[in-house]
C-alpha positions in Angstrom: -120.7 211.7 -28.3 -119.0 214.8 -29.8 -115.2 214.8 -29.9 -113.0 217.9 -30.0 -110.1 218.1 -32.5 -107.2 220.2 -31.3 -104.2 221.9 -32.9 -101.4 219.3 -32.9 -98.0 219.9 -31.4 -95.3 219.2 -34.0 -92.0 219.4 -32.2 -90.5 220.6 -29.0 -90.8 224.4 -29.6 -94.0 224.7 -31.6 -96.3 227.2 -29.9 -98.9 227.8 -32.6 -99.9 227.0 -36.2 -101.5 228.8 -39.1 -104.8 227.2 -40.1 -104.5 227.5 -43.9 -107.8 225.9 -45.0 -110.6 223.6 -44.0 -110.8 220.4 -46.2 -114.1 219.5 -44.6 -117.0 221.8 -43.9 -119.8 221.8 -41.3 -122.3 219.1 -42.1 -120.0 216.9 -44.0 -119.3 213.3 -43.0 -115.8 212.5 -42.0 -114.1 209.2 -41.1 -111.3 208.7 -38.6 -108.0 209.3 -40.4 -109.6 211.6 -43.1 -107.9 215.0 -43.6 -109.8 217.7 -41.8 -107.6 220.7 -42.3 -104.3 222.0 -43.5 -102.0 223.9 -41.1 -98.6 225.5 -41.4 -96.0 225.5 -38.7 -92.3 226.5 -38.4 -91.6 223.0 -39.8 -93.9 222.3 -42.7 -97.4 222.3 -44.1 -99.3 219.5 -42.3 -102.5 217.7 -43.0 -104.5 217.4 -39.8 -106.4 214.1 -39.6 -109.7 213.6 -37.8 -109.4 211.4 -34.7 -113.1 210.6 -34.8 -115.8 209.4 -37.3 -119.1 211.3 -37.7 -120.3 214.6 -38.9 -118.4 217.9 -38.7 -120.5 219.8 -36.2 -118.5 223.0 -35.7 -115.3 224.7 -37.1 -113.9 226.6 -34.2 -111.0 228.4 -35.8 -111.1 230.6 -38.9 -109.1 230.0 -42.0 -106.0 232.2 -42.0 -105.9 232.4 -38.2 -103.0 231.5 -35.9 -104.1 228.9 -33.3 -102.2 227.9 -30.2 -101.0 224.3 -29.8 -103.7 222.1 -28.1 -106.4 224.7 -28.7 -109.7 223.3 -30.1 -110.2 223.8 -33.8 -113.2 221.6 -34.7 -115.9 219.3 -33.2 -117.0 216.0 -34.8 -120.0 214.1 -33.5 -123.3 212.6 -34.5 -125.7 214.3 -36.9 -128.0 216.7 -35.1 -125.9 216.6 -31.9 -125.9 219.9 -30.1 -122.6 221.7 -29.2 -121.9 224.8 -27.2 -121.0 228.0 -29.1 -118.7 229.0 -26.1 -115.8 227.1 -27.7 -116.0 229.4 -30.7 -115.4 232.4 -28.5 -112.6 230.8 -26.5 -110.9 229.1 -29.4 -110.3 232.2 -31.6 -107.4 234.6 -31.2 -108.4 238.2 -31.7 -104.8 239.2 -32.1 -104.0 236.6 -34.7 -101.5 237.5 -37.4 -103.1 239.4 -40.3 -104.2 237.0 -43.1 -102.5 239.2 -45.7 -99.1 238.4 -44.4 -97.6 235.5 -46.3 -95.2 233.0 -44.8 -91.7 233.7 -46.1 -90.3 231.0 -48.4 -86.9 230.3 -49.9 -86.3 232.3 -53.1 -85.8 229.2 -55.1 -88.9 227.4 -54.1 -91.1 228.7 -56.9 -90.9 230.4 -60.3 -91.0 234.1 -59.5 -93.1 236.5 -61.5 -91.4 238.6 -64.2 -91.8 241.9 -62.2 -90.4 240.4 -59.0 -93.6 241.0 -57.0 -94.1 238.8 -54.0 -96.6 236.0 -54.2 -98.8 234.7 -51.5 -98.6 231.0 -51.5 -98.1 228.1 -49.1 -94.7 226.4 -49.0 -96.3 223.2 -50.3 -97.9 225.1 -53.2 -94.5 226.7 -54.0 -92.7 223.3 -53.9 -95.3 221.8 -56.3 -95.0 224.8 -58.6 -91.2 224.6 -58.6 -91.2 220.8 -59.3 -93.6 221.3 -62.2 -92.4 224.6 -63.6 -95.6 226.4 -62.8 -95.6 230.2 -63.1 -97.4 231.2 -59.8 -98.0 234.8 -61.0 -100.6 233.3 -63.4 -102.4 231.1 -60.8 -105.5 232.4 -59.0 -105.4 231.7 -55.3 -108.4 230.3 -53.4 -107.0 230.6 -49.9 -107.4 233.4 -47.4 -107.0 236.8 -49.1 -106.1 235.2 -52.4 -103.3 233.0 -51.0 -102.3 230.2 -53.4 -102.7 226.7 -51.9 -101.9 223.2 -53.2 -105.2 222.7 -55.0 -104.8 225.9 -57.0 -101.4 224.7 -58.4 -102.9 221.2 -59.1 -105.8 222.9 -61.0 -103.3 224.9 -63.0 -101.4 221.7 -63.9 -104.7 220.0 -64.9 -105.6 222.9 -67.2 -102.2 222.9 -68.9 -100.9 226.1 -67.3 -97.7 224.3 -66.3 -94.7 226.2 -67.7 -93.2 229.6 -67.8 -92.9 231.2 -71.2 -89.9 230.3 -73.3 -88.9 234.0 -73.2 -88.1 233.6 -69.5 -86.0 230.4 -70.0 -84.0 230.9 -73.2 -80.9 233.0 -73.0 -79.4 234.4 -76.2 -75.9 232.9 -76.8 -74.4 236.3 -77.8 -75.1 238.0 -74.5 -72.2 238.7 -72.2 -72.4 237.5 -68.6 -74.0 240.1 -66.3 -73.1 240.3 -62.6 -76.3 239.8 -60.7 -77.6 242.4 -58.3 -77.4 241.8 -54.5 -80.5 239.9 -53.5 -82.4 240.1 -50.2 -84.0 236.8 -49.3 -86.5 236.5 -46.5 -85.8 233.6 -44.1 -88.4 230.9 -43.9 -90.3 230.1 -40.7 -88.4 226.9 -40.6 -85.0 228.6 -40.9 -86.1 231.1 -38.2 -87.0 228.2 -35.9 -83.7 226.5 -36.6 -81.9 229.7 -35.8 -83.7 230.2 -32.5 -83.1 226.6 -31.4 -79.4 226.5 -32.3 -78.6 229.9 -30.7 -80.3 228.6 -27.6 -78.3 225.4 -27.7 -74.8 227.0 -28.3 -75.3 229.7 -25.7 -76.9 227.6 -22.9 -75.4 224.1 -23.4 -71.7 223.5 -22.7 -70.7 221.3 -25.6 -67.8 218.9 -25.8 -66.9 216.5 -28.7 -65.4 213.0 -29.1 -64.4 211.6 -32.5 -63.8 207.9 -33.3 -62.8 206.2 -36.6 -64.6 203.0 -37.4 -63.7 200.0 -39.5 -66.6 199.5 -41.9 -65.4 196.6 -44.0 -67.7 194.0 -42.3 -70.7 196.3 -42.3 -70.2 197.1 -46.1 -70.1 193.4 -46.9 -73.1 192.6 -44.8 -75.2 195.4 -46.3 -74.3 194.1 -49.8 -75.4 190.6 -48.8 -78.7 191.8 -47.2 -79.6 194.0 -50.1 -79.1 191.2 -52.6 -82.3 189.6 -51.2 -84.4 192.9 -51.0 -86.3 194.8 -53.7 -85.0 198.2 -54.7 -87.5 200.1 -52.6 -86.6 198.2 -49.4 -82.8 198.1 -49.6 -81.1 199.2 -46.3 -78.5 202.0 -46.1 -75.4 202.4 -44.1 -77.3 205.0 -42.0 -79.9 202.4 -41.0 -77.1 200.2 -39.5 -75.6 203.2 -37.7 -79.0 204.3 -36.2 -79.6 200.7 -35.0 -76.1 200.5 -33.5 -76.5 203.9 -31.8 -79.8 202.8 -30.2 -78.3 199.5 -28.9 -75.3 201.4 -27.5 -77.6 203.9 -25.7 -79.0 201.0 -23.8 -75.6 200.6 -22.3 -75.2 204.3 -21.6 -78.6 205.6 -20.5 -77.0 208.9 -19.3 -76.6 209.9 -23.0 -80.3 209.0 -23.7 -81.4 211.7 -21.3 -82.2 215.4 -20.6 -81.4 217.8 -17.8 -84.1 219.5 -15.8 -82.8 221.8 -13.0 -80.6 219.7 -10.8 -82.0 216.4 -12.1 -81.0 214.2 -15.0 -84.0 212.4 -16.5 -82.9 209.1 -18.2 -85.5 208.2 -20.8 -87.0 204.7 -20.8 -87.6 204.7 -24.5 -84.8 205.0 -27.1 -86.2 207.2 -29.8 -83.6 208.2 -32.3 -84.1 211.4 -34.3 -82.8 211.5 -37.9 -82.0 214.9 -39.5 -83.7 215.1 -42.9 -83.0 217.9 -45.5 -86.3 219.6 -46.6 -86.9 222.7 -48.6 -85.7 225.7 -46.6 -83.8 223.8 -43.9 -83.7 220.6 -41.8 -86.3 218.5 -40.0 -85.7 215.7 -37.5 -88.0 212.7 -37.9 -88.1 210.2 -35.1 -87.8 206.4 -35.1 -89.6 205.3 -31.9 -88.2 202.5 -29.8 -85.3 202.1 -32.3 -83.4 199.6 -30.2 -86.4 197.1 -30.5 -86.9 197.3 -34.3 -85.3 195.3 -37.1 -83.1 197.0 -39.7 -85.9 196.7 -42.3 -88.4 198.4 -40.0 -86.0 201.2 -39.3 -85.2 201.6 -43.0 -88.9 201.6 -44.0 -90.0 204.1 -41.3 -87.2 206.6 -42.2 -88.0 206.4 -45.9 -91.7 207.0 -45.2 -91.2 209.8 -42.8 -88.5 211.5 -44.9 -90.9 211.4 -47.9 -93.7 213.0 -45.9 -91.3 215.7 -44.5 -90.1 216.7 -48.0 -93.7 216.8 -49.3 -94.7 219.0 -46.3 -97.1 216.3 -45.0 -95.5 215.2 -41.8 -97.6 213.7 -39.1 -97.3 214.8 -35.5 -95.8 211.5 -34.4 -93.1 211.8 -37.1 -91.3 214.6 -35.4 -92.1 214.3 -31.7 -90.4 212.5 -28.9 -86.8 212.1 -29.9 -84.4 211.2 -27.0 -81.1 211.3 -29.0 -80.4 212.7 -32.5 -78.2 211.8 -35.5 -77.0 213.9 -38.4 -75.5 212.1 -41.4 -73.6 214.0 -44.2 -72.0 210.8 -45.5 -73.7 211.2 -48.9 -71.8 214.5 -49.4 -68.2 213.0 -49.2 -67.6 214.6 -45.8 -64.5 213.5 -43.9 -65.5 214.9 -40.5 -67.9 217.4 -38.9 -69.6 218.2 -35.6 -73.3 218.8 -34.8 -75.1 221.0 -32.3 -77.0 219.3 -29.5 -80.8 219.4 -30.2 -82.4 220.6 -26.9 -83.7 219.2 -24.6 -81.6 216.1 -25.6 -78.2 215.5 -24.1 -76.3 214.4 -27.2 -76.2 214.1 -31.0 -74.1 211.9 -33.3 -72.5 213.5 -36.4 -71.9 210.8 -39.1 -69.4 211.3 -41.9 -68.7 209.4 -45.1 -67.6 205.8 -45.3 -64.5 205.9 -47.5 -62.2 203.3 -49.0 -58.7 204.4 -48.0 -55.2 203.0 -47.5 -54.9 201.4 -44.1 -52.0 199.7 -42.2 -52.7 196.3 -40.8 -50.0 193.9 -39.6 -47.3 196.2 -41.0 -48.9 196.0 -44.5 -50.7 198.8 -46.5 -53.9 197.7 -48.0 -57.3 199.2 -48.9 -60.0 199.4 -46.2 -63.3 201.1 -45.4 -63.2 203.7 -42.7 -65.7 206.2 -41.3 -65.4 208.9 -38.7 -68.2 209.9 -36.3 -68.3 212.6 -33.7 -70.6 212.8 -30.7 -71.5 216.2 -29.2 -72.5 216.0 -25.6 -74.0 218.4 -23.0 -71.2 218.6 -20.3 -73.8 219.2 -17.6 -75.1 215.6 -18.2 -72.0 213.6 -19.1 -68.2 213.8 -19.5 -65.5 212.8 -22.0 -64.8 209.4 -20.5 -68.4 208.3 -20.8 -68.7 209.7 -24.3 -65.5 207.9 -25.4 -66.8 204.6 -23.9 -70.1 205.1 -25.8 -68.1 205.5 -29.1 -66.2 202.3 -28.3 -69.5 200.5 -27.7 -70.8 201.8 -31.0 -67.7 200.3 -32.6 -68.6 196.9 -31.2 -71.8 196.9 -33.3 -70.5 198.7 -36.4 -67.4 196.6 -36.7 -69.3 193.3 -35.8 -72.6 194.0 -37.5 -73.9 190.5 -37.0 -74.5 191.5 -33.3 -77.3 193.8 -34.5 -79.2 190.9 -36.2 -79.3 188.5 -33.3 
């Protein structure tokens, strides 16, 4: 029986996606899990996998068209199976954005042409070009209206067309520094989405903040012991411990693992912790489902895999959907303290700073010790300062006695 493949929903505020190209064509055999198409959203370039095995019977949406979330894009079924053409009419958007309009990308994501002309290329193509020093102005695009896509850049690499001329990269030593001209940089779709969400959050959610300093000596020692038994690609991070501790603490404070809807507070049954990841052009939150029920190694492995896909522009719908509480960690940047903005529709977010070895006073004596500050931002419509402070104390119970997370 034929099965309809729909435009996936990637994140809370996604309304539509750009169908960049079809990987499979009508009549081709496809297996469940094979890549059917590439789409672009506010978040990334995403490979859409087929949820069925069979033959591609119909491609409902056109390359280069904007397709609403959950709208049908293709039909997969048995060879010779008849399908209705009505879906073709209903699935297309006659007012889709013009195919000639490229998605803005960060100015540093690709090598710009010498004359400064704009280049039509997908974010993933630009990232690959930047990483491999490919001059996009010399690449022929095969996408809609000449748009450069990933396979075009990979073809250029295969043919040896991988670097810009030395004339562009070598600066004579005798030249005096020149003050650069003002530069106008178009914001990416991801940056625009982040802007919309955060303006909504700060103007509609009454934030309050609670900061706590944690003793990290025991956790640092335990992490060292655990990693001594793990291969390099499986070693756990401080952040993995914190995410596990936050999930366990949320079980004690379900009001912070919640959302507000009208006059009701909905406390989520699952604890799905979102982890902010830096990607080209902005941030993306990947989601560890049922975090409180997973081991440290499971949490670490899932975050590594999802963060890798996010940075490559290959996130899966389940990677970014369904968070009930978020975390943002700037510890790797030697940050003493910061606050984060609540990620709607959630009720709270935890901002994690650096773990530092500093002078501490214990028993009237000054000695070195590991300390870390974290700040929780909370929607005051859902909770109050006392509850948030108690949550931060519960978090200390796990971070300062990390063996509790392993039993």
